[in-house]
N, C-alpha and C positions, 0 to 999 in steps of 0.2 A: 504494499499500500504506500504510495509515494507521498512525500510532502514537497511543496513547491517552495523554492527559494526565489525571491524577487530582488534583483539588484537595483541600484539607483538608476542604471541605464535602461531599466525596463525589460531586460532579458531574463528569461526563466530557465532555471536548471531543475531537472527532476533528480533528486537524490534524497539522502537522509532516511533510507528505508528502516535502518535500525532504530532511529529515534522514534519513528512512527510506531514501530512494533512495541517499543518500550512503553510509549504512551498508552497503547491499548492494554498491555498487561496490567499497568497501574489501575486503569479504569476498571478492568474486570475484577481486580482485588477489591476496590472500593464498592463496586456494584454488589459483590457477594456480601460484604459487611452490611450494606444498606438492606439487602433482602432479608438477612437474618433478623434485623431489628424490627421490621414491619411488614413482613409478607402476609401474615395471616389476616391483616385488616385492610389490605389494598383492594380498591375497587377497579382501578385502571392503571396499566403500566405501559410506558412508551420508551422506545430506544430512539435517540436522535443521532443520525449519522450525517454529519455535515461534509459536503465535498470541499476539497482545498479551496480556500477563499483568499481575498485580498485585504490587506490592512494598510492604512496609511498612518505612519507613526512619526511624531515629532518629539524630540527628547533633548534635554539639556543637562549636562553633568558639570557642575562648577569646579570639580576637581580637574577636569580637562580644560574647559574653556567656557566663557559666557555665551559662545555662539550656539545657535540652535542647529541640530542635525535633524533631517527629515527625509522621508522617502517611503517607497512601497515595500511591503514585506509579504511573504506567504504565510497563511494560517491554516491550521487544521484543528477541529473540535469533534468531540463525541460527548453525548450527554444521555442521562437517564432521568425519567420522572415517574412518580407514583401518586395517584390520586386516592385519598382515603375519604371516609365519611366527613371528617371535620378538619382535615389538614392535608396539605400537598407538599411533596418534597421534590426538589430539582437539584441534580448534581451534574456539573460539567467539567471536562477536562479540556484545557486549551494549550495549543502550542503555536509559536510563531517564530520565524527567523528571516533574516535578510539583511541587506546593507542599506544604510542611510548616509546622507552626506550633508556637509555644511556648504555655505555659499562659495567657499574657496576650493571645493572639490575634495576635501579630506573625507575619507570613508570610515564609518563606524560599523562594525559587525555586531549584530544583536541576535540574541536567543532568549526566548521567554517560554516558561512552562508554568501553568497555573491550574489549580483545582478550586472551584467555587461551588458552594451549596446555598440553597434557599429553602426555607420552610415557611409556608403560609397557612393561615387559619381562616376558616370560613364555615358557614352553615352547609349542611349536607346538600340542600337543594340548590345552592348558589355557587358551587365550585367551578362552574363553566362560564360564569358572567359576573360582572361588577368588580368592585375594588376588594382586594384582599390584603391584609397586613401581616407582617411576620418579621423574620430576621435573616441575616445572611452571614456566611463565613467565607472569607477570601484568603487563599494561600497562593503566593506567587514568588517565583525565582527568576531573576533576570541576570544575564551576563552580557558584557559588551567589550569590544576590543578595538583600539585604534593602533594599527601597526606602525604608523609613522611616529607615534609617541611611545618609545619603549618603556618609560617608567610607569606608564599608566595603563598597561595592558591588563586584560582579564579582570576588569572591575565587575562587581556583582553586588546584589542585595536580595534579601528574602524577607518577607513579612507574612505574618498570620494575624488576621484582624476579624472583628465581629461588629455588626451594626444593624440598624433597622432596614427593612426592605418593604417594598409595596408591589403589587401586581394589579393590572387591569385587564379584564377579558371581555371581549364583545364578539358574540357569534352573530353572523348575518348571512343572508342569502342574496345571490346575484346571478341572474340568468338561470335560475333553478339549480344553482350550485351552492354548496355550503362552504362558507369561509369562517375563519376564526382570526381575530385580531388580538394580540397579546403584547403587553409592555411590562418589562421587569425593571425596577429601579432599586438602587441600594446606596447607602452611605456607610462607610467603615469608620468606626469611632474608637474602639479599644483593641489592643493587641500587643504584639511585640515585633521587633524588626532587627535584622542583622545587616550591616553594610561593610563594604571594604573600608580600610583605613584610608587616610589621605594619599599615601604614596605606595601602598601595597595592595595586592588582591585579597590578602587575609583581613578579617575583622580586627579592630584595634586590640581586642583582648589577647591576641596571639603575637603581638609585636614584642613583648617581653619573652625572651627564650625560656624562662623558667615556668611560664604559664602554658600548659598544654592540655589537650583533651577537654574534660568537662570544665575545668577551671577557666581556661581560655574562652570557652563558649559562654559561660555565665558572665564573664567580665565583658563580653562583646554585646550582650543583649541590651536593647534600648526599648523603652515603652513606645508603643504606637497610640497616640492620643492627639485630639485637636490641638493645633499649634505646633506639634512636633511631627505629625504625619497626617496625610489626608488622601482619601481614595473614595471615589464615587463614580457611578456608572449607570447607564440606561441601555435597554435592549428591546427595541420594538420588533415584532415578528408578525408576518402575515402567513397564515396557513390555508391550504386548499385541501378540503377532505375528499378522498377518493371513495368509490363505492365499496372497496374492500375494508374500509375503516382506517387505512393508512392515510398519510397526509404528505403533501409537498410543502416546503417552507422556504421562505425568503426572510433573512434576518439581518439587521444592522446592529452592531454592538459598539458603543462608545464608552470609554472610561478615562478618568483623569487621576494621576497619581503624583503626589509630592512628598518626598521624604527629606527631612532635615537631619543633620548629624555633623560630622566633621567636614562634610561637604553636602550641598543640597542637590538632589536629583529631582527633575520634573519631567513628566511624561504625559502626552495627550495622544490617544490612539482611538481610531475608528475602523471597523472591519465590516465587510459585506460577505455573507455566506449563503449558499443555497444547499438544502438538505432534504433528506427523506426521513419521515417519522413513522416508525413501525409500531403497531400495537402488539403488545406481548401477551 
């Protein structure tokens, strides 16, 4: 199963088979854990298989430069949802990679892997329409590399966060066909984060040689909270229901991320994906 890499020049390479396979293995493991916790009470279950999509990313890392790097990337996602009597769960695994550039033509190589979950609460009769409130958990790991700047290669950050979420659903008919409009939104408020130190790829807790393993890890953890970190996103989706009960889907996903620390990282990303939703 290929993953697309999109360079700033607009040329596509089909590669990274192993990364896509690893993504699927992780998803299957999480899916198994989800099934054990709530299988008996599920009313509807769906598997979302998104085809390789396109993401436009704009990013600034002040440890590198105040200049903005931007461009196209390739994305791949797979997701699972379950609808219960009074709650709904949604779990998505996302991967993106590609090159972006600044106005001087300097290239930054990016990789992103993330797992995000949503849980919404609703009345039994209203799970297919209206507003639903709940919470979200976002887990994301990013790496970036500028080969022209040797001291700042292999920068990375990781965060786990929690915050409120909302969902709006509107079923409607058009030309005797059934459609579903859905929008997810989230704001991440509390959690923890790990970032590279100012001049090395390792987190700051590992700069002292005597700190290794758990001690270095604990010394590197920073709190994720408003003022120190910020992450929010929205995902509108249009679904077309087939006679088989499966659906075709067109989705746009936008999110904004800002992490403060020894250096500030800021990201703005929007992606388009087309996918197939299979009833399980």
